[in-house]
Structures are given as C-alpha cells and as structure tokens.
C-alpha positions, 0 to 999 in steps of 0.5 A: 338111443334108438328102440331098434338097437336095444331090440337087436341086442336083446334078441342077439343075447338069446339067438344062440340058445334058440339056435342049440333048442332048435336042433335039439329036437333032430336032424334039422337043416339050416332053412328050417331054423331059419324057418322056425326062428322066423314063425316066432318073430325071432328074424334072422338072415342066412348072414347072421345064421351060418357064422353062428353055426360055423361057431357053435360046430368050432366050438364041438356043440354040434356036427352036421352030416351031408344028406342027398335031396331029392329036390335039389343038392345035398342039404347039410343036417346040424344035431347037437354033440354031447357036450352040445346037448350039457351046454343047452342044458346049462344055458337052459337054467341060466334062461329060467333064472334070468327070465325068473329074475327079470319076470320079478322085477318088471312086475314087481310095479 
C-alpha cells in the first residue's frame, strides 16, 4: 500500500469543507481559493477545483456573479448561499467531533 494514496484520500475528505470555509469569508474567485489552499499545503489543481465548485453550485450551496476585471477577462466571484452557510455550520460541527475523536485516539498512546 502506498502512503501517497492514503494521504490523497485524507486531503480529499476535508477539501470541500475547506473550500466552503474560504468562500464563507466573502466574495472570492477561483484563483484566490487555489492560492489559499496552496498556502496551507493543500495542493489542489484547477481540474479538481472547478468540478467541485460546479457540484457545490448545483447543490445550491454557493452562487456566483461575474465581475469585470481591469487586468483581463471578467472574473467569477463565489459566495455561499444561506443553505451553504447552514451546510458549512454542520460540517464545522462534524469536523470538531471528528477531530476531537481522532486526537483522543492518537494521544492515548
């Protein structure tokens, strides 16, 4: 078994939560999301991010608007919907419970 496969699966498990949290902080466009993820060592490529954003939009957890840019083409800015905020709150509660449980197990050595 390769450790890299397990590491990738662990990262995928928290990616949606992290992306929703980033968007919850205010209007953000995709390259800003990618930069924030990369800054924290969650390496994600556009080919992973865009389908996830589309899936979250189709689930009515976020919406977007086009904004003209002075330095190029218009940018698509994402924001959470009310349903997205509720979903994120539930994920945050789940993350806390999961994190506490994992920490209790690994610190009991």
